[in-house]
N, C-alpha and C positions, 0 to 999 in steps of 0.2 A: 438371212441366215444370222442367228443369235452370235453376239460376239463373244470370244473366249475371255472369262473373267479374269484369267492368268495373264493375258497377253500384253497388258499394260498397267502400271500401277496407278491407283487413284491419286488426285492431287492432294487430297486432304483426308485427315481421319485418324483413328486410333494408330498409335505407333505400332503395336502388334499387327494389326491388319495391314498396315502398309508394308512392314517387313515380311510378312508371309507372301505378300502380292509379288513383291520385288524379287524373293527368294525363288518363287515358282517361274516368274518370267525369265530369270536368268538360269533355269534348268538345275538348280542346286538343291541337295538335300540339305536337312538341318546339320548333319555331320560333316558334309563337304563345306558349308558356309563356316562353320565352327572352326575347322581347320585352316581355312584360308585368312580367317580374321584373328586367329590366336587365341580364340575364346572357347570357353567349354560348350559342350551340346546342351547340357542343361540350361545353360545361360541363354542360348539361343530360344530354347522351348519356352523358358519362362518369360522371355520377352515377347514372343508371339502369342501366348495365351493371355497376356495381360498381367501377369504376376507382378512384373517390373514395368511401370508405366513411364519412368523417368529415368532412362539410361543416361550415363555421363557423356559429355561431349567427346571425349577421346574414343569411347566405345563406338559412338555413332560414326566417328570418322573412319574407324576401323571396319565398320560394316559397308560403308558406302565404297570404301576403296576395295573390300572383298568382292562386293556385288558388280563392281564395275559400272556402277549406277551413272546415269547421264546427269548433267547439272541440274535439270529439273527435278528428276527423282531424288537426287541427294538433298535439295533444298526441302522437298516434301518430307523426308525422314527427319531432317534437322527441325523443321517446323513443329512436327508432332512430337518430337522429344521435347522441345521447350513447352508446348502446352501441357503435355503430361507432366513436366516438372512442376509447372505452376498448380496443377491440380493436386499432385501429390503431397506438396510440401506447403501449401497455403493452409492456414487454420480454417476452420469451417466458417461459412459466410455468416455475418452476425444476423441475428434474428430480426425479422421485420419489427418496426417500431412500436406495434400494438401488442408484441409478444415479449415476454420477460427474456433475457439473455440466457443463453444456454451455456456459456463458458466465459472465462476471462482470460484465455491463454494468450500469453505474449506473441505478436507476431514475428517471426523470425526472417532475418534478411539474408542470410546466407544459406547454402545447401548444406543439409546433413549428410554426410558422406560416411559410407560403409557401416550404416547402422539399420538396414533393412532387416536383418535376422534378428537382431537384438529387440528391435521395436515388436516384430511378430511374437517373440517369445514372452516379452512383458505383456503385451496384448493378451496372450492365450492365457497368462496366469491370472491376470485381472478378470478374465471372463469365466473363470471356473466358479462354479457354485459354492465350492468348499474353502475358496480363498478370500480372505477379506482384507488382509494387510500384505503388500508387496514392497520390500525395500529394495531399491537399486543401489547397491553398495560399490565402493570402488575408491581409490586415492583422489585427492583434489586434482582436477584437471582432467579427470577420464571422461567427461562429457554426459554427467548423469543428468543435469538439467536439460540438456537438449534432448535427451533421449525420453525423459518423462513428458516434455512437452509434446514431442511427436507422438508418443503413446496417447496422450490425452486427446490429440486431433482425431485418431482412430477410434476413440472410445466415446465420443461426444452422443452418439446416437444410442449407445447402450444404456445411457442413464437418463431416465425421464427428467430428473431435475438438475442435470448438467455436469460439467467438469469443471472444478474450480481450483486455481493455481494459487497457493499460498506461500509467498516468498518469506523466509524465515532467517535469511542471510544477515539481516540487518539488526537482529534481536541479539541481546547479550544475556537477557533474564529469562530463564525457563517459564517463569510466572506469566510472560506476556505471549505465550504460544496461544493459549485460549483466546484472550481478547483479540489477537490477530486473524485467528480464524473466523472469529465472530464478525469482526470488522469487513473482511473479504466477502462474507456471505450477507452482508448489509445489517447486522444487527448491531445494537448498541446497548451500553450500560443503562438499564431501567431504574436502578436504585432500589427497586422492590424484592429483585432477586438477584442472585450472582450471575455474570455472564456464562460460567459453566452450566448453570440450571437453563438458562434461556438458550444456550446453544443446544443442550440435550432435547429440550423440547422442540426445537426447530429441526433437528435431524431425525427425530424419532419415526416420522412417517415418510421420510423422504428417501429417494433412490438416488445419490449421486455419488461421484467420486472426488475426493479430496487429495490433491497433489500437495505434498508438505515438501518444500525444496529446501535443502541444506539443514539437516536436523541434527548433525553430529554434536555441534556445540550446545545443544538443549537437551541432552539425554535425560536429565531430570523430569522432563515434561512428558516422557514416553508414557507413564502411568495414566496421564489424562487422555492419551489417544487410546489407550486401552478401555476407558470409561466411555468415551464416544463410541467405540465399535460395540460395546456390551449393550448399550441403551439404544442404539440405532442399527436394526437387523439388515437394513438395505444399504448402510453406509459401506463403501470401500475406500481404503487410503492406499495411495501410492507415495512413498516417501524415497527422497533421495538422501544419502548419509554415507559418511565414510565408514561407519561401523553399524551393524544391524541395531534395531531399536530393542532386541532381546524380548520380544513379548510373544505370549503363546499364539500359535497359529501363524506366526509371521513366515513368508517366503521370502527368502533372500535371493536376489538376482545379481550376482557380481558382474559388473560391467566391464567386458573386456576391453583390452586395448584395441586400437584399429590394426588391423592386418598389415604388417610390413614385410617387406622382402628381406631375405638374408643379406647381410652386408655383401657377401661374395656375389650376389646375384648381379650387381651393377656391372660388374665386369665380365660376366658370363656371356659370350656371344650368343646364346639361346635365348637370353632375356634382352629383347630390344627395349629401347625408351618407351615404345608403346605399351609393352607387356608390363613393364614396370610401373607405368602410369595407372594400370588397373587396380594396383594395391591401395586400399583407401589412405593409408597414411602417406603414401607418396602423393596421392591425388589431393589431399590436404594441403600438403606442403606446398605443391604448385598453385593452388588456388589462392592460398594466403600470400605467396610471394608475389602473384600476379597483381594483388591489390595494392602493393607497395611500388611494383616495378612492372608496369603492364606488359612490357615485352619479354619477360621473363619465360624461358622454355626450357623443357627437358630435352637435353641433348645426349649424344653419345659421350660426351666430354664430362657433363655434369651429373650424368645418372649414377656413375659409382659413388660419388660423395654424398648425394641425396639418399640413396638407399642406405647407405652407412649411418647418415644422420638419423633416418627414421627408426632404424633398428636401435641406434645408440640412445634414442629418447623413448625406447621401450613402447612405441606407439601411443603416447599420451596425447590427446588432441591439443591441450593447452601448451605442453612443451614444443610441439611441433609448430604451433603457430607462432610461439614466441622466437624459435629459431628461424623461420621462414621470413619474419618481418626484419631479420638483420640482412638480407640480401642487398638492401641498399648500401650497407656499410662493406661487405665483402662478399666475394663468391662462395658457393657451397664448399669447394675444398678447403677455403680458409676457415670457414664456420666449423667443418669437422675437425680442424686441427685445434681450435678453440676448445671443443668438446673434449678431445683426447686428452688435452693437457690438464683441464680442470674439472672434469665431471665424472669420476669414478662412479659406478652405479651405486657402490655401497659405502662410499665415502660421505662423512658428515651426518648430522642428524642421530636421533636416538636409535639404539639398536632394536628396540621394539616396535619402530614404525614398519610399515610395509615398504618393501625394496622401491617400489615406483613411487612412493612418497619421498624417499630420500632423493630419488632422481630428480623429481620435480623441485625439491628445495635447492638442489644444486644447480638446476637450471635456472633458476632465479637468482640464486648468488652469482652465477655467470653474467646474466643479464644485469645485475646491479654492478658487477665489475666493470662493464662496458661503459658506464656513465662516469661524467666528469664529477669532481668532488661536490659542487653544488648541487648536481642533478641527483647524486646519492643522497645528499642531505634533504633535498626536496622529496624525494620518493619515500623515505622512511617517516618524514614528518606528515605527509599526507595520510599515513595510517590512522591519525587521530580522528579522521572524520568516518562517520559510519553512514552508508546509503548515499555517499557522494557530496559534493560542495560546489559553490560558485568560484569563480575567479577571485571575486571580493573577499570571500571567506580565505582563501589561499594567501592572499596579499596581507591581510590583517593577522592571520594566526602563524604562518610558516616562515615569514621573511625575516623578521626581527623579534622574535619571543623573547621576553625576559627571562635569562637565566641559560640562554642557548646562543650560539654564535650566529651572527647575522649572515644571510646569504648576500651574495655580491650582486647588486643590481636588481632588476624586477625580474618576476617569475616567469614571463612568458617563453623565454628561451629554454630554462631547464624543463618546464612544463611540457613545451613542445616536443622536446627530446624524449620525455618519458611516454607521451602519446605515439611518438614514431617507434619506440621500443616494445610497444603494446603492453606497457605496464598500467597505463591509465586508458579508461574508456571515456569517450566524449558522447554525450547525448543532449538532445534538446527537450526541455521538460518545462512546461508551463511558461513558454515564452523566454526561457533563460538557458544558457549554456551550462551544463554540469559535467562535473569531472569525477570519476569514480574508479575504484579498483576491483577487479574480480576477488571473490572472497578469499581464495587460497593465496593471492598476490598479497592482500591487505594482511593476512596472517604473518606472511613472511617479512613484511615491511614493518609490522607492529613488533615483531621479535628484534629486528634491527633497531627500532625506536627505543625499546626498553633497554637494549644493551648500550645504546648511544649515551644514556644520562639525561636526555632531553625531554623524557616523556612527561614529566610534571611541568615543565615550562610550556609544553606545546598544549597541555589540557588546560592549564591556566589560561593562556591565550585564547583557547576555543571558547571557555566560558565568558572572558572578557568581550570577545567578538559578539557572541550570540545575545549577550546581555544588551550590548549597544543597539544591536539591529532591533530586539525586541522592544526597548524603550522608544526607540524611534518610531517603530511602528504604532506603538500605543498613543505617541504624542502627535502623530501626523495624520492618522485616519480616523475616520468615523464609521460606526458599523454599516451605514449604508454604502460606503464605498470599499469595504475591507475585503473584497473578494480576492485581490492580490495578496493581502495579507494571510487570508485563511489558506489560500494555496501555498504560500510560502511556509506557514506552519505545519501542513501536512508533509511538504517534501523534507523539511527539516528536522521532524519529530525524532528521528534516531539521534541526531546530533544533540537536540535538545535534551533528550533522555541522558544522553552521556555527559553532557554538562552538568546536569542536576545531580547525577550521582556522584560525579568528583566534587561538586561543591559540597555536598553533605560529607562525603568521607574525608576532606581535605580541610575542614574549618572554615570554608568559604560561605557561611550560611547567609551573611548579609546579602551576598550576590545572588545565591541560589533563590532566597525568598523574593528579591527584586525581579528575577527573571521569571518565576512564577506569577508574580503580581502584574507584570507586564502582559502576560499572556492568558490570564485567567478566562477572559471572552472567548478565546480560541479553544481551549480545552472543553468549555462548555459546548460551544457549537459543535465540536467534534463527538460529543456524547461521551467523552472520556472522564465522568464525573467522578467515578471511583479511583481512577488513577491520579487525578488531579488533587483528590482530597487525601491519597496516601502520599503524595509528594509533599503536601502541606504538613501533614502530621509528622512526616520524617525531619523535615527542615525546622519545624517549630519546636520538636524534641530536641533537636540540635542546638537551638537557640537557647533552651532553658538549661541544657548541659554546658553552655559555652565558658562558664567558670570566668577566668580573668579576662578572656576574650570577649565577654558578654557587652563590654561597653564599646565594642567595634560594631555591634548589630543595633542600628537606631531605632529608637521607640517608634518612630513614624513608619518604618518598615515593617516592623513586626506587627504594629497596629492594622496596617493595610492587609497583611498577610491574614491576622486573625480575622478581620471582617470578611474577606473573600472565602475563606475556609469556612466560616459561619454560612455565608449564602450557599455554598455548594452543599454543606450538610442539609440545609432547608430544602434544596432541590433534590435531595435523596431520601426526604422525608425523615431524616435522623434530627428530629427537633431537639431533643435534649442535648445533643452534642452541639447543635448550632447555638443553642442559648449560652452554654458554657462558654464557647469560642467568643461570642459577643459580649459576654461579661468581662472577659478578660481583655478584649479590644477597648471595652468602655473604660475600665481602669486606667489604661495607658492614654486613651484619647482625651481624658479630661485634662491632661497637662500638655496636650498639644494644641497648636493653633490649627484653624480650619475646621471643616464641617465633620471631621471623622466621628466627633462625639454624636452628633445627629444622626448619622448613618448607624451606628452601633445600637443607639437607643431604638431607631426603626426596626433594625433587625431583631432586636429583642422582642418589640411590639408584634412584629409577624409571628414570632415564635409562639407568643401568648395566644393570638388569634387562632394559629393552627392547632393549639391544644384546647380551643374553645373558650378562652377567656378573654372576650373582647372588652370587657371593662377595664383589665389590667392593660391591655394592648392599647386602648384610647389613652389612658393615663401616661403612658411611654411617649406615644406619638405627640401628646400636648406638650411634653417636655422637650421632645425634639424640635416641635414647632417653635417653642420660645427661643431655642438655641438658633434655628435657622433665621428667625427674624432679627436676632441680635447681631448675627454675621451679616445680616443684609444680602442673603443668598436667595434671590428669587426663584431660581430654577429648583434648587433644594426644597425651598419653603412649598412651591406648587406641588412637589412629588409627596412631601409630608401631608399636606392638606388633602391630595387624592387618596392616600391611605386611610386618613382620618374619615373621609367621606364613606369608603367602603365599610370601615369598622363600625361606624354609626348606623349605617344602613342595615347592617347584620343583626344589630339590636333592635330595628324596626323604627329608628328615629329618623324619619325620611326628610322632614323639614331642615333638621340639623345637617344631615348628609348633603343636601342640596346647596346649603349655604357654604359648606367647605368646598365642594366641587365647584361651584360658580367661581368662588375667588381663585381656586387653583387654575380653572380654565384660563381665566384672565391673565394670570401670571405666565402660564405656559405659553399661550400665543403671543404675549408680549416679548418673551425670551427668544421665540422662534424655535422652540423644541418640539419637533413632531412627533417624537416618541412619548413625551410626556403629555402632549395633547392627545395622542392616540389612546393612552391609558385612562385619562380623565374622561374623555368621551365616553369609552367603554363602562366606566364606573357610572356616569350620568344616564346612560341607556338602561342599566339595570335598576336604578332608581325610578325612573320614568316608567319601566315596566311594571315595577312594584306598586306604582301609582295608578296603574291601569291606563297609563297614556301610551298606547301601543304604537301609535303613529309617530310620535317623537322617539319613542325607544328605538323604533326600527332605523329611523333616519340617523340618529346618533351612533348606533352600531355600525352602520354601512360606513359613514365617515372614519370612524375608529379604525376599521379594517382596511380602508383605503391608505390611510397613513402608515399603518403597520405594513401593508404589502411594500410600499415604497421604501422602508426601512430595509427589508429583506431580513430583518431578525426573526427566526422561527418561533421562538417563544412569545414574542409579542403577537405574531400572526395567530398562534395557537390560543393565546388568551383572548384575542378578540373574536376568534371563530366560537369560542366557548360563549361569549356574550351574546352573539347571535343565536347560538341554540336556546338560551334562556329567553330570548325574545321571542323566537318561534313558538315556543311552548305557550308564551302569553298571547300570541295572535292565532292559537289553535292549530298552527301547521305541525302537527305531531310527527309525520314521517320526515318531514324537512329536518326537524330537531334532532331526530335520531340519526340521519345521515350526516350532519354537522358534527354530532357528538362523536360518531364514528372517526370522523376526519381528525378531530382533537385528540381523540386516544392515541391514533396512529402517530401524530406528529410529536406529541409529548414523549412517547415511547421511543421514537427515534432520536430526540435530542437529549434523552435520558431523564427527563423530568418525572419525579414519583410523587405521589400524593399520601398524605398521612391517613390513617384509618378514619380519624375524625372528617377529613375532606371527602374521603370516598363515601362516607355515610351520608354526608350532605348532598353529594351529587345524586346518589341514589334516590335520596328523597325528592330532590328538585326534578328528577326525570320518572318519578313513580307515575304521574299522571299521564304521561305520554307513553309509558309502557302499558298502563292499564286501557289506554283509548285504543291502541293499535293492536294489543295482544301479543303475547311472547313471540310468536312467529313472524309476525310483520314486523316487529321491534327488532329481532334478530336479523332479519334480512336487511332492513334499512341500515341498521348499525354496521353490517359487514359491507354493504355498498358504499357507505362513507369511508371505512377503512381503506378500502380498495382504490379510492379516487386519487389521482394525481394532485399535489398540492394546488398547482395553477388552477386546475379544473374544480377543485373544491372552493377556492376562492372565487372563481367566477360565478358558480352556482349561488355562493353565500350572498353575492352582490347583486344577483339577478341578471349576470352577463351571459348567461347560457340557458339552454332549455332544459337542463338536466333536473 
């Protein structure tokens, strides 16, 4: 005889299936179960059909009790709810290693409460064919970011080219919105065209969703978003902002507060603690309270105060979380009393702000008043940091800033208090502990900092601190072991931008230039050539306008800045600007000790070579060579000889080029300079190829690439790959040459290296034979294959270490 499928519940499965099976086994209808559990009939129906896969723990407890379930059956329901919660709230699994990633959505570590309906509504808007831009609006702390991330999780499969989360809260300049979007999508400043043009080109044929988070302070950039939508017909944007972007076709979704019970419900005998706990605002309070006091419970005693607190805070998630964190200090009734004494809904703040914004400001003011004086001081001072900071930065910047009162003792105690009060977030990033504020909290603290009269002292201290770290990084590390320094630069970029902006605006030009000088290699590595050039232009203009303060800007600092700015302009193919800056550097450097004069002459020589005048380039390099020999600087002499070798080879003077390069190689090897040796070996390989000694050319080029790979410097690697392209043409390996040229193109684009029209014409001429031999179709296919190769695979192929 077949068994009755309703007779016993399965031990494991989907929550809805288990619930339906157990309800039928108990002989209950959906209406009867809903009445017993104190839940709605629709809620039971949604659970059973799988519309809600992740019920809350208190809901499951109510159902287990109403079903009269055995311990085993109850455990099965609890287990299914946990599995459903994991599936419902985890971001989509990352793509397999061989596939490009489909999203960059941040993983969430806490449950998103009370937002199922909002997520469904925003998803439905985003899926409509006639909707291109959705803006989730609401006051600070309303949960817009969490809602956007949850929406993105649901929409990953709807967009063939993925869902990409762009964090804008760290930005202060609307002009950085487009660069930030481009960086998120893996695009870099190429120098040949603007980032906006590159982004338009990238998005034109792609179907993807951009989530632009925290847009309200960057309203001036809204027109750029309109441009993206206009040129990209398959692009959709989900923005979070305190106000709409006010663009045509925008669909605004006001993010509602979490549902909270009426304050009187807490003392209503028909509203049990369990039923109150079903309100999302109360559930959030309980969840966060348990994170600081694990045994916290919603009881008949505490329920009235908690219901009143949630209503008093207007259901705003951030305000509720801040209040719940205080249960370590006082019970809910005392918390409510504090709120009643100091937190009127319309008290404080501008009259034209939303009421909930005023409530949030008052909540934060109350949180601040709970702090001791030193804790209050540290709280407002931490607002000087954008994007977080380390304990070292706090100690150097916030404890004894010149012009502000010193804090008593070390910062750990007040910092710990701020963490406990949920005013500071702690996270691990890059192997270090970082401290940061939520955006709305930082806004509040920044206003307090301005009112305190300490803001200028803190900003000056921030500049001095980051300058010290930058110069320490520059002096202690070499490129081959700068991974730590690169990661530091990326994490601190918002703070570095803030320090540079303040330096420019407050006459701290000397320190601003020194900061840029110390970090120049990192700007280059990050592909931020245009931004770095803009900072130099701004600071150098300030230096020229310094008037009486000009004497405070050292000639050495200015000369180094001019030299680096000239090099950046060369990399952007802005040759005439580069040469003008190099000439200004040379005028200063002639009166300075050291090799800066030779560096400036070399830069000028490279500029003339880029313009096609190798004769003038050689004359300048010979002058530089005389200077390096006088200084007895063998490393710089080797580099200068290497350039001379290349320029004379360009004129067809191969014997002269070989002589220069042989001496250069001997000096570089003696100095133990692997980067210099790599460069010279590459030049020797080109000369050998021109002399039709292809075996020597190939061996020299391979050795050069091995050394470049060990350095980890992307530009060096790219230049050595280019040498191997040329050698491959000489050996008749045309398809290999095309593939390697594709790798070279992709790498130079990534690091922002541009070529002058003359350089491009030379390259086209060099590869004309390969194109003609392969034919346009095979050439294009080989080039594209190279562009798609991962860098390590490309290096392995170039060295013959793979079968590609």
